C-alpha positions as CSV (number, residue, x, y, z in Angstrom):
1,M,-51.9,13.5,9.5
2,R,-50.2,16.0,11.6
3,V,-46.4,14.9,11.6
4,G,-44.0,16.3,14.1
5,L,-40.1,16.1,14.0
6,L,-38.0,15.4,16.9
7,A,-34.7,16.8,15.6
8,G,-31.3,15.9,17.0
9,S,-28.0,17.1,15.5
10,G,-26.6,16.3,12.1
11,R,-27.4,16.7,8.4
12,L,-30.5,14.2,8.5
13,P,-32.9,16.6,10.2
14,E,-31.9,19.4,8.0
15,I,-32.5,17.4,4.8
16,L,-36.1,16.4,6.2
17,R,-36.8,19.9,7.1
18,E,-35.9,21.0,3.5
19,S,-38.2,18.4,1.9
20,H,-41.1,18.2,4.2
21,D,-43.4,20.8,5.8
22,F,-43.7,19.3,9.4
23,H,-46.7,20.4,11.5
24,H,-44.2,21.0,14.4
25,V,-40.5,20.8,14.9
26,L,-39.0,20.1,18.3
27,D,-35.3,21.0,18.0
28,L,-33.7,18.9,20.9
29,E,-30.4,20.7,20.4
30,S,-31.8,23.9,21.9
31,W,-34.4,22.2,24.1
32,P,-33.7,23.6,27.5
33,E,-34.7,20.6,29.7
34,P,-32.8,17.5,30.4
35,L,-34.0,14.8,28.0
36,G,-34.8,12.5,31.0
37,A,-37.7,14.9,31.6
38,L,-39.7,13.3,28.9
39,M,-43.1,14.4,29.9
40,A,-42.3,18.1,29.1
41,V,-41.4,17.0,25.5
42,I,-44.7,14.9,25.4
43,E,-46.7,17.8,26.6
44,T,-45.2,20.2,24.0
45,L,-45.9,17.8,21.2
46,K,-49.4,17.0,22.3
47,S,-50.3,20.7,22.7
48,E,-49.0,21.3,19.1
49,G,-51.5,18.7,18.0
50,C,-48.8,16.2,16.7
51,E,-50.4,12.8,15.8
52,A,-47.2,11.2,14.4
53,L,-43.5,11.7,15.0
54,V,-40.3,11.4,13.0
55,L,-37.0,10.9,15.1
56,A,-33.9,12.0,13.3
57,G,-30.3,13.1,14.2
58,A,-27.9,12.4,16.9
59,I,-28.7,12.9,20.6
60,D,-26.1,13.3,23.4
61,R,-26.9,10.4,25.7
62,A,-25.5,12.3,28.6
63,R,-28.4,14.6,28.5
64,F,-30.7,11.7,29.5
65,H,-30.7,12.5,33.2
66,S,-33.1,14.1,35.7
67,L,-35.7,11.5,35.0
68,D,-39.3,12.2,35.4
69,A,-42.0,9.6,35.2
70,G,-41.6,9.2,31.4
71,G,-37.8,9.1,31.7
72,A,-38.0,6.4,34.4
73,W,-40.6,4.4,32.3
74,V,-37.8,4.4,29.4
75,A,-34.8,3.8,31.6
76,D,-36.4,0.9,33.5
77,P,-36.9,-1.7,30.7
78,S,-33.5,-0.6,29.2
79,G,-31.7,-1.6,32.2
80,K,-28.4,-0.3,33.5
81,G,-25.5,-0.5,31.0
82,A,-28.1,-0.8,28.1
83,G,-26.9,0.0,24.7
84,D,-28.1,3.0,22.6
85,G,-30.5,0.7,20.5
86,Q,-32.2,-0.7,23.7
87,L,-32.8,2.8,25.0
88,L,-34.3,3.9,21.6
89,D,-36.5,0.9,21.6
90,A,-37.8,1.9,25.1
91,L,-38.3,5.4,23.8
92,V,-40.3,4.3,20.8
93,A,-42.5,2.2,23.0
94,F,-43.2,5.1,25.3
95,L,-44.1,7.5,22.5
96,E,-46.4,4.9,21.0
97,R,-47.9,4.2,24.5
98,E,-48.6,8.0,24.5
99,G,-50.6,7.7,21.3
100,F,-48.0,8.9,18.7
101,Q,-47.5,7.0,15.5
102,I,-43.8,6.7,14.7
103,L,-42.6,7.2,11.1
104,G,-39.0,6.8,9.7
105,A,-37.1,9.2,7.7
106,A,-37.2,6.7,4.8
107,D,-41.0,6.6,5.0
108,L,-41.0,10.3,4.1
109,L,-38.0,10.1,1.7
110,P,-37.5,6.6,0.3
111,S,-34.9,8.0,-2.1
112,L,-32.6,8.4,0.9
113,K,-32.0,4.6,1.2
114,T,-28.7,3.4,-0.2
115,P,-29.3,1.6,-3.6
116,V,-27.8,-1.7,-4.7
117,G,-24.8,-1.5,-6.9
118,L,-21.5,0.3,-7.4
119,L,-21.9,4.1,-6.7
120,S,-18.3,5.0,-7.4
121,G,-15.0,3.5,-8.3
122,T,-14.5,-0.3,-8.6
123,Y,-15.2,-3.1,-6.2
124,K,-14.6,-6.9,-7.0
125,A,-14.2,-8.6,-3.5
126,D,-17.0,-10.6,-1.7
127,P,-18.6,-8.0,0.6
128,R,-20.6,-10.5,2.6
129,P,-18.0,-11.6,5.4
130,G,-17.5,-7.8,6.1
131,L,-21.2,-6.9,6.3
132,E,-21.7,-10.1,8.6
133,K,-19.0,-8.9,11.0
134,A,-20.9,-5.5,11.1
135,R,-24.1,-7.2,11.8
136,A,-22.5,-9.4,14.5
137,L,-21.2,-6.3,16.1
138,G,-24.7,-4.7,15.8
139,L,-26.3,-7.7,17.5
140,R,-24.1,-6.9,20.6
141,D,-25.5,-3.2,20.3
142,L,-22.1,-2.0,20.2
143,G,-21.9,-0.4,16.8
144,Q,-22.8,-0.6,13.2
145,A,-19.5,-0.5,11.3
146,V,-16.2,-2.5,11.1
147,I,-13.0,-1.8,9.0
148,Q,-10.8,-4.4,7.5
149,C,-7.1,-3.5,7.2
150,D,-5.1,-5.6,4.7
151,G,-7.5,-8.6,4.8
152,T,-6.5,-9.7,8.4
153,H,-6.9,-6.8,11.0
154,W,-10.4,-5.8,11.9
155,L,-11.5,-2.7,13.9
156,E,-14.9,-2.3,15.4
157,E,-17.0,0.8,15.8
158,T,-17.5,1.9,19.4
159,A,-19.9,4.5,21.0
160,A,-17.6,7.2,19.6
161,G,-19.0,6.4,16.2
162,T,-18.1,5.9,12.6
163,D,-16.0,8.9,12.2
164,D,-13.7,7.8,15.1
165,L,-13.4,4.3,13.7
166,I,-12.2,5.8,10.3
167,A,-9.7,7.9,12.1
168,R,-8.4,4.9,14.0
169,A,-8.0,2.9,10.9
170,G,-5.9,5.7,9.4
171,R,-3.3,5.0,12.2
172,V,-3.0,1.4,11.4
173,E,-0.2,0.4,8.9
174,A,-2.0,-1.1,6.0
175,Q,-2.2,-0.9,2.2
176,Q,-5.9,-1.5,1.9
177,R,-8.6,-0.4,4.3
178,V,-12.3,-1.4,3.8
179,L,-15.3,0.0,5.7
180,Y,-18.4,-2.2,6.1
181,K,-21.5,-0.6,7.5
182,A,-24.9,-2.4,8.3
183,A,-28.1,-2.0,10.2
184,K,-28.2,-3.8,13.6
185,P,-30.4,-6.9,12.9
186,Q,-32.6,-6.0,15.8
187,Q,-32.8,-2.3,15.6
188,D,-35.9,-0.2,14.7
189,L,-35.1,1.3,11.3
190,R,-37.7,3.9,11.7
191,V,-35.5,5.7,14.3
192,D,-32.1,4.5,14.0
193,M,-31.2,3.7,10.4
194,P,-27.4,4.0,9.8
195,T,-26.2,7.0,7.7
196,W,-23.3,8.0,5.5
197,G,-22.7,11.0,3.3
198,S,-20.1,13.5,2.2
199,Q,-18.5,13.9,5.4
200,T,-18.1,10.0,5.5
201,V,-16.3,10.1,2.1
202,E,-14.2,13.0,2.9
203,L,-12.9,11.5,6.2
204,A,-12.4,8.2,4.6
205,A,-10.2,9.6,1.8
206,R,-8.2,11.7,4.4
207,H,-7.4,8.4,6.4
208,G,-6.7,6.1,3.6
209,V,-10.0,4.2,3.8
210,K,-10.6,3.8,0.0
211,T,-13.5,1.5,-0.1
212,L,-16.9,1.9,1.6
213,V,-19.5,-0.9,1.7
214,F,-23.0,-0.2,2.9
215,E,-26.0,-2.5,3.4
216,A,-28.4,-1.3,0.6
217,G,-31.9,-0.6,1.7
218,K,-31.1,-0.4,5.4
219,T,-28.7,2.5,5.4
220,L,-29.3,6.3,4.5
221,A,-27.2,8.0,1.9
222,L,-27.3,11.7,2.8
223,D,-26.7,14.1,-0.1
224,R,-25.9,11.1,-2.3
225,K,-24.9,13.0,-5.3
226,E,-22.5,15.2,-3.7
227,A,-21.1,12.4,-1.7
228,T,-20.4,10.2,-4.8
229,A,-19.1,13.1,-6.9
230,K,-16.5,13.6,-3.9
231,A,-15.8,9.8,-3.9
232,E,-14.9,9.9,-7.6
233,A,-12.8,13.0,-7.1
234,T,-10.8,11.3,-4.3
235,G,-10.6,7.7,-5.5
236,V,-13.0,6.3,-3.0
237,S,-15.1,3.3,-4.2
238,I,-18.7,3.0,-2.8
239,M,-20.9,-0.1,-3.0
240,G,-24.4,-0.7,-2.0
241,V,-25.0,-4.5,-1.2
242,G,-28.6,-6.0,-1.0
243,P,-29.7,-9.1,0.9
């Protein structure tokens, strides 16, 4: 099967390119057209002979403008004010309609999935309430993570992302800050599985978020060996929690 990569920004597309010989890579960061002009993307992928696609990396939603017939097809079912998850669902449906099989990063590299268990430090609290709050936020298609400050104050991720959430938590007076990150219950994990890695750990340590809890199997740990080594060095505890 001839697999193509639609690559956005961030570490995940780099990891995939390092480990897999893709038939064709379309780098959306350097793509000269607005992303709303989807038919140009489709025509390029088809002309290269791609049969299946992996979507990986962050995309600037502001580039989704100047809609052509493909862009309008994606935008219409999403509706005005739709969240990122709804837009991605519509994009996947359009790509499948055009004949592409959609694969997930974890289909190519299962080892990227966060494992169950303690990855660094110590953790003795019940993680379920925090992960449930993260999932509840995800059901509203608003974010994938929450931070608990001193057991009573909760912060929610916004469209600005997890890094912004961690930075905001650092400005809250608290002795303990715990991040919980989980997949949105309704999201297509082939194209939008939550990620974490060395940058997450470094930022958490800098802002006093000393415990990180991730949903195992439904989040991706990027450069896990490096990330856990950094966590051990900075006193950050990391836990992967299964169903």
